[in-house]
C-alpha positions in Angstrom: -7.2 -8.9 -5.7 -5.8 -7.5 -2.5 -3.1 -4.9 -2.6 -0.7 -4.2 0.2 1.3 -1.6 -1.7 1.8 2.1 -0.9 0.7 3.5 -4.2 -1.7 6.4 -3.9 -3.7 6.0 -7.1 -5.9 9.0 -6.3 -2.9 11.4 -6.0 -1.4 10.0 -9.2 -4.7 10.5 -11.1 -5.1 14.0 -9.7 -1.6 14.9 -10.9 -1.7 13.5 -14.4 -5.4 13.8 -15.4 -6.2 16.0 -18.4 -9.6 17.1 -17.1 -11.6 16.9 -13.9 -13.3 13.6 -14.8 -10.3 12.0 -16.5 -9.2 8.7 -14.9 -8.2 6.6 -17.9 -6.2 8.7 -20.3 -2.8 7.4 -21.5 -0.9 9.7 -19.2 -2.8 8.5 -16.1 -2.4 4.9 -17.1 1.3 5.3 -17.8 1.9 7.1 -14.4 0.0 4.4 -12.4 1.9 1.7 -14.2 5.2 3.5 -13.5 4.4 3.7 -9.8 3.5 0.0 -9.7 6.6 -0.9 -11.7 8.8 1.0 -9.2 7.1 -0.6 -6.3 7.5 -4.1 -7.7 11.1 -3.5 -8.6 11.8 -2.7 -5.0 10.0 -5.8 -3.9 12.0 -8.0 -6.3 15.3 -6.5 -5.0 14.7 -8.2 -1.7 12.7 -11.2 -3.0 14.9 -12.5 -5.8 13.1 -15.8 -6.2 9.6 -14.4 -6.6 9.2 -15.4 -10.2 5.4 -14.9 -10.3 5.8 -11.2 -9.5 8.7 -10.9 -12.0 6.3 -12.1 -14.7 3.8 -9.5 -13.7 6.5 -6.8 -13.8 7.4 -7.8 -17.3 3.8 -7.6 -18.3 3.4 -4.2 -16.8 6.5 -2.8 -18.5 5.3 -4.2 -21.8 1.9 -2.6 -21.4 3.5 0.8 -20.5 5.7 0.5 -23.6 2.6 -0.1 -25.8 0.8 2.9 -24.2 3.9 5.1 -24.8 4.2 3.9 -28.4 0.5 4.7 -29.0 0.9 8.2 -27.4 4.0 8.8 -29.6 2.2 7.9 -32.7 -0.9 10.0 -32.0 0.4 13.0 -30.0 4.1 13.6 -29.8 3.7 16.6 -27.5 1.8 14.6 -24.9 4.4 11.8 -25.3 7.4 14.1 -24.7 5.6 15.7 -21.8 4.9 12.4 -20.0 8.5 11.2 -20.7 9.9 14.3 -19.0 7.5 14.3 -16.1 8.1 10.7 -15.2 11.8 10.9 -16.1 11.6 7.8 -18.4 14.2 7.0 -21.0 13.1 7.6 -24.6 
């Protein structure tokens, strides 16, 4: 899968990781998904008929919601922290 986007995954991972070797915690996954969602939202603003990408956007938002629900159920402090850092609605 080739990506032409401008998302810097390494910078996102470095900012949201919990430890030096952490690349897959909920916070990192949510931050990467949020960046991809923002990028795809901008793409869809100018390409209104791109229904395949719209379907991918819906899947990404659904996955992010599931990760947030998991984090909320298991660690409310981490959930509140990531919501504030990414400026997401509750």
